C-alpha positions as CSV (number, residue, x, y, z in Angstrom):
1,M,-39.0,5.7,1.0
2,V,-38.9,2.5,-1.8
3,P,-40.3,0.4,-1.2
4,Q,-37.1,-2.9,-0.6
5,F,-36.8,-0.3,2.3
6,D,-40.2,-0.3,3.8
7,N,-40.4,-3.7,4.0
8,A,-36.5,-4.2,6.0
9,I,-37.7,-1.3,7.9
10,F,-40.6,-3.2,9.6
11,T,-40.1,-6.5,9.2
12,Q,-36.7,-7.0,10.4
13,K,-35.4,-7.8,14.4
14,I,-34.1,-4.5,15.6
15,G,-30.1,-4.6,15.5
16,D,-30.7,-6.9,12.6
17,N,-28.4,-5.6,10.3
18,K,-30.1,-6.8,6.4
19,I,-29.0,-6.1,2.4
20,I,-31.1,-4.6,0.4
21,K,-31.3,-4.1,-3.4
22,T,-33.0,-0.9,-4.9
23,Q,-32.7,1.5,-8.5
24,Y,-29.7,3.7,-5.9
25,G,-27.4,0.6,-5.6
26,Y,-26.9,-1.8,-2.9
27,H,-28.2,-0.9,0.8
28,V,-27.2,-2.4,4.5
29,V,-30.5,-1.2,6.1
30,Q,-30.4,-2.1,10.9
31,V,-33.2,-1.1,12.7
32,E,-31.9,0.3,16.0
33,E,-35.4,1.9,17.3
34,R,-38.8,0.9,16.5
35,T,-41.0,3.2,18.7
36,Q,-45.0,2.4,19.1
37,A,-47.5,5.0,16.7
38,H,-48.9,7.1,19.2
39,T,-50.9,9.8,19.4
40,Q,-48.9,13.1,19.9
41,D,-49.6,16.4,21.0
42,L,-50.0,19.6,19.2
43,N,-46.9,20.9,20.0
44,E,-45.2,17.9,19.9
45,V,-46.1,17.8,16.0
46,L,-46.6,21.9,14.7
47,P,-43.5,22.3,13.5
48,T,-43.9,19.2,11.4
49,I,-47.7,20.9,10.2
50,Q,-46.6,24.1,9.8
51,A,-43.5,22.6,7.5
52,T,-45.9,20.2,5.5
53,L,-48.4,23.2,5.3
54,L,-46.3,25.6,3.8
55,R,-44.9,23.1,1.4
56,Q,-48.2,21.8,0.7
57,K,-48.7,26.0,-0.5
58,S,-45.8,26.1,-2.0
59,T,-45.8,23.4,-4.7
60,A,-49.9,24.0,-5.4
61,S,-48.2,27.8,-6.2
62,Q,-46.0,26.4,-8.5
63,D,-48.4,24.1,-9.6
64,A,-50.9,26.4,-10.9
65,Y,-48.1,28.8,-12.4
66,A,-47.4,25.9,-14.3
67,K,-50.4,25.8,-15.9
68,A,-50.8,29.3,-16.5
69,L,-47.7,29.4,-18.2
70,T,-48.8,26.5,-20.6
71,S,-52.0,27.6,-21.4
72,E,-50.8,31.2,-22.5
73,A,-47.7,28.8,-24.2
74,I,-50.9,27.2,-26.3
75,K,-52.2,30.2,-26.7
76,N,-49.6,32.7,-27.6
77,G,-46.8,30.5,-29.0
78,L,-43.6,30.0,-26.6
79,E,-42.0,33.1,-27.9
80,K,-44.2,35.3,-27.1
81,T,-45.0,33.5,-24.0
82,A,-41.1,33.8,-22.6
83,A,-40.7,37.6,-23.4
84,A,-44.0,38.7,-21.6
85,H,-43.2,36.7,-18.1
86,H,-39.2,38.2,-18.2
87,L,-38.4,34.6,-19.8
88,Q,-34.8,33.1,-21.5
89,P,-36.2,30.6,-24.2
90,V,-33.4,27.2,-24.6
91,T,-33.9,24.9,-27.9
92,T,-31.7,21.7,-26.0
93,P,-29.5,19.8,-28.4
94,P,-31.0,17.0,-29.4
95,V,-31.5,14.0,-26.8
96,N,-31.8,10.7,-26.4
97,Q,-34.3,8.5,-23.8
98,Q,-31.6,8.0,-21.5
99,G,-30.1,11.6,-21.8
100,V,-29.3,14.4,-19.8
101,I,-30.5,18.5,-20.2
102,Q,-27.7,19.7,-18.4
103,A,-30.0,22.7,-16.9
104,L,-32.7,20.8,-14.9
105,P,-31.9,18.9,-12.3
106,D,-34.1,16.3,-13.3
107,G,-34.7,16.2,-17.1
108,S,-35.8,12.8,-17.1
109,Q,-40.4,13.0,-16.7
110,L,-39.6,16.3,-19.0
111,I,-37.9,13.5,-21.4
112,S,-40.4,10.9,-21.3
113,R,-43.2,13.4,-21.9
114,A,-41.0,14.6,-24.8
115,F,-40.6,11.0,-26.7
116,G,-44.7,11.0,-26.1
117,S,-44.9,13.7,-28.3
118,K,-45.3,15.0,-31.7
119,P,-43.6,18.2,-33.3
120,S,-47.7,19.7,-33.9
121,D,-48.5,19.0,-30.1
122,P,-48.7,22.5,-27.8
123,P,-46.8,22.8,-25.2
124,Q,-47.2,21.5,-22.3
125,S,-45.2,21.1,-18.4
126,A,-43.2,18.2,-16.7
127,P,-41.5,18.9,-12.9
128,T,-38.0,19.1,-13.1
129,G,-37.1,18.6,-9.3
130,E,-36.6,22.0,-8.6
131,G,-39.8,23.7,-10.2
132,Y,-41.6,23.3,-13.5
133,A,-40.0,23.8,-17.6
134,V,-42.7,24.5,-20.1
135,F,-41.4,23.1,-22.9
136,Q,-42.8,21.7,-26.6
137,V,-41.1,19.4,-29.3
138,K,-39.2,21.1,-32.1
139,S,-38.0,18.7,-34.8
140,V,-37.3,14.6,-33.8
141,T,-34.2,13.0,-35.4
142,P,-34.4,9.2,-36.2
143,A,-31.4,7.4,-33.9
144,H,-28.6,7.0,-36.7
145,A,-24.7,6.1,-36.2
146,P,-23.2,10.3,-36.7
147,A,-20.8,10.9,-39.7
148,F,-17.1,10.8,-38.8
149,A,-17.1,14.3,-39.9
150,D,-19.3,15.7,-37.4
151,W,-18.0,14.0,-34.5
152,K,-14.7,13.8,-35.6
153,S,-13.8,16.8,-32.4
154,H,-15.2,14.4,-29.4
155,V,-12.5,11.7,-30.7
156,L,-10.0,13.6,-31.0
157,D,-10.6,15.6,-27.5
158,D,-11.3,12.0,-26.0
159,Y,-8.0,10.7,-27.0
160,R,-6.3,13.9,-25.6
161,N,-8.4,13.5,-22.0
162,D,-6.9,9.9,-22.1
163,Q,-3.1,10.7,-23.1
164,V,-3.2,14.1,-21.3
165,P,-2.3,12.2,-17.8
166,A,0.6,10.5,-18.7
167,L,2.5,12.8,-20.4
168,L,1.3,15.7,-18.0
169,S,3.5,12.7,-15.5
170,Q,6.4,11.9,-17.7
171,K,7.0,15.3,-18.5
172,T,6.5,16.6,-14.8
173,A,9.3,13.4,-13.9
174,E,12.2,14.0,-16.6
175,L,11.3,17.9,-14.8
176,A,12.0,16.6,-11.9
177,A,15.0,14.6,-13.2
178,K,16.6,17.3,-14.8
179,A,16.3,20.0,-11.6
180,K,17.3,17.7,-10.1
181,V,20.9,16.7,-11.4
182,G,22.4,20.4,-11.6
183,N,19.6,21.6,-9.1
184,D,19.0,24.2,-10.7
185,L,15.2,24.1,-11.5
186,G,14.9,27.4,-13.7
187,K,17.5,26.1,-15.8
188,A,15.8,22.5,-15.9
189,A,12.2,24.3,-16.7
190,K,13.5,27.1,-19.3
191,E,14.4,23.7,-21.4
192,L,11.5,22.3,-21.0
193,G,9.4,24.9,-22.0
194,A,8.0,24.5,-18.1
195,T,6.5,28.5,-16.3
196,V,8.6,28.9,-12.6
197,K,6.6,30.7,-10.4
198,T,7.0,32.3,-7.2
199,S,5.1,31.7,-3.9
200,D,4.9,33.5,-0.4
201,L,5.8,31.8,2.6
202,V,3.0,29.7,2.9
203,D,1.5,26.7,6.5
204,Q,0.4,23.7,5.8
205,R,-3.1,25.3,5.3
206,G,-1.8,27.4,2.6
207,Q,-2.9,27.6,-0.9
208,V,-0.8,28.9,-3.9
209,P,-2.6,29.5,-7.2
210,D,-2.5,26.7,-10.0
211,F,-1.4,23.7,-7.3
212,G,-4.2,24.2,-4.0
213,A,-3.9,22.9,-0.9
214,V,-0.1,22.6,-0.3
215,G,-0.7,20.5,3.2
216,Q,-3.1,18.2,0.8
217,V,-1.8,17.6,-2.3
218,A,1.9,18.1,-1.3
219,P,2.7,17.5,2.8
220,Q,6.2,15.9,1.9
221,L,7.4,20.1,0.9
222,F,7.4,20.3,4.8
223,D,10.2,18.2,5.0
224,L,12.8,18.8,2.0
225,A,16.0,21.3,3.6
226,P,16.2,25.3,2.4
227,G,17.1,24.5,-1.8
228,A,15.7,21.1,-1.9
229,V,14.7,20.0,-5.5
230,S,10.9,17.9,-5.3
231,G,10.2,15.1,-7.0
232,P,7.2,15.0,-9.5
233,I,3.6,16.4,-8.0
234,N,0.7,16.1,-8.8
235,A,-1.4,19.0,-8.4
236,G,-4.1,17.4,-10.5
237,R,-4.4,18.8,-13.9
238,T,-1.4,20.6,-13.4
239,G,2.4,18.6,-12.9
240,V,4.6,19.9,-10.4
241,V,8.7,20.6,-9.5
242,A,9.1,22.2,-6.2
243,K,12.4,23.8,-4.9
244,L,12.2,25.0,-1.3
245,E,13.9,28.6,-1.0
246,D,13.7,29.2,2.0
247,K,11.5,28.1,5.4
248,Q,10.8,28.8,8.8
249,Q,10.1,27.9,11.6
250,P,6.9,29.1,13.7
251,N,8.0,31.0,16.6
252,D,6.1,31.4,20.5
253,A,3.6,33.7,19.4
254,D,2.3,31.8,16.2
255,I,1.9,29.2,18.0
256,T,-0.2,30.4,20.7
257,K,-2.1,32.4,18.2
258,N,-2.8,29.2,15.7
259,L,-3.1,26.3,18.5
260,D,-6.7,26.1,19.1
261,Q,-6.6,25.3,15.3
262,T,-4.1,23.3,15.7
263,K,-5.6,21.4,18.6
264,D,-9.2,21.1,16.4
265,Q,-7.0,20.0,13.7
266,I,-5.4,17.0,15.9
267,L,-9.0,16.1,16.9
268,E,-10.0,15.9,13.4
269,E,-6.8,13.3,12.8
270,K,-7.7,11.1,15.3
271,R,-11.3,11.1,14.8
272,Q,-11.1,10.3,11.1
273,E,-8.1,7.4,12.6
274,A,-10.6,6.3,15.0
275,F,-14.1,5.8,12.0
276,Q,-11.3,4.2,9.5
277,V,-11.0,1.6,12.6
278,F,-14.2,1.8,13.4
279,A,-15.6,0.9,9.5
280,S,-12.3,-1.4,9.1
281,N,-14.0,-3.7,12.4
282,V,-17.8,-3.6,10.6
283,I,-16.3,-4.7,7.4
284,S,-14.8,-7.3,9.6
285,E,-17.2,-8.4,10.9
286,Y,-19.9,-8.2,8.3
287,K,-17.3,-10.7,6.3
288,K,-17.0,-13.6,9.8
289,K,-20.4,-13.4,8.8
290,N,-21.0,-13.8,5.8
291,L,-23.7,-10.5,5.2
292,V,-20.6,-8.9,2.4
293,R,-18.5,-10.3,-0.7
294,V,-15.3,-8.5,-1.6
295,N,-14.5,-8.9,-4.8
296,S,-10.7,-9.3,-5.0
297,K,-10.7,-8.0,-8.2
298,S,-12.0,-5.4,-7.9
299,Q,-9.5,-3.9,-4.7
300,Q,-6.7,-5.3,-7.1
301,N,-7.7,-2.3,-9.0
302,P,-9.3,0.6,-7.3
303,N,-10.6,2.6,-10.4
304,T,-12.6,0.2,-12.0
305,G,-15.4,1.1,-12.3
306,E,-15.1,5.1,-10.5
């Protein structure tokens, strides 16, 4: 574990809470139990030993394979080595020191070694979180401000992404208002250029294409009367206005068939409610003991920092 965790769990008293900061952020640490070091029976630790040996062998095999490929790439070049082992070489766009290589789980060590290399250096390898990458620096581009002509597509994309939610909300609200005036969703959709789709009958767990799980996205639809038009619904990247065409109550057979599932759903809801109460009590207790402080400005704007 990181040193801050080690220090906390081996020094604080059982039951005490401590807030620590690591490279990953802030953590509340509580030691619940401490077991004294003792000699364990072989049967007790055998699964751990087996897993450790297997992991060590796997790591050693990966390391040896990476070294062999690197040596071969130094001798024959990356392209020929990749072809000989049925591998596909990939050339990334220029990456800065704080950049990310999308295809790799962890490209930090590769980037670090690349910035210590020159285009004339031979191929080398670096761990990637799920194995190794054999790489070679092809060119170095000095840091510079890009010309507008090279960057204008990004500016346009950013502008569109910023404007889409507001425009979508505006158009969806306009569609809902028009549809409710004459209770004619089809006519309102045609006037505004919206697409009309009809789904099959669905329950609260049902999925509707381009909409999602109805019970999660718009549970209020199940309270509408047949023929009624909904208000604007935000379905992520899609704005929806719905008109309820038909509504069927479950019969006794349906209720019996879904009884277990309904019980599980209710149980899960109760668990969530219990957890919310538990979390609220913990936060209140920590506030009383001055173990946490809440930024009131962040509470007013919940999206800050997301």
